[in-house]
N, C-alpha and C positions, 0 to 999 in steps of 0.2 A: 541085528535080522535083516533077511533076506526078501520079508515080503513082501509085496508091493501094493498100490491104492488101481484097481480099478477103472477104467473108462471105458461109456460107451458112447463113437460120435453119428451121430445119423441129421435125416433134415433138415429140424432143430435146433441142431448145434450138439453143444459134449454135457456131458453128464460123469457124475460122479456113480460107478456101480455097484460095486464092491470093495473096500479096507482088507488089510490082510491075506492077503491074497497070497496062497502056497504052492495052490499046483492049478496049473494048467489045462487043459488036455486039447486039441482037439478031434477031433466026431464029425465028421462026413460036413457039415453046412455047421456044422455050432457048435458051441468053444462051453468046456466044464470049467467051470469054475469053484475050486476048494479055499476054503478059509480057514486057520490053525483052532476052529473050537469044528470044524470039519461040517459050518455049510456046503452046503452044498448050489448052486445057483447055473443053467442053462441059459446062455444066449446065442439064438441064431445070428453069425457075425462069424468077419475074419479078420486077423489081427494086425491094425493100418503100421502103429508103433511100435516099440522097445524101448525108455530110456530109463536105464540098467542107474543110471548115478541119481535120478533123485523117485528110484524108484518108483519107478510108472507105466503099465502096458494102458496104451489108447485101442481099444477095437472097433473100428465101424458098422456101420446093422446090416445088415443083403436082404 
């Protein structure tokens, strides 16, 4: 499987935001995340790091 776990990094540290993310779509200052079940979440952030082998994406709060 190619889904990812998305983490959000902010001033207070890093936390798990969403699992089984299949789509990450940048829109202006937001990232739209959609998981395998169609759950959608928007977060005001930018991509900080993508770890393909570990299936992890780290977003940084704006």
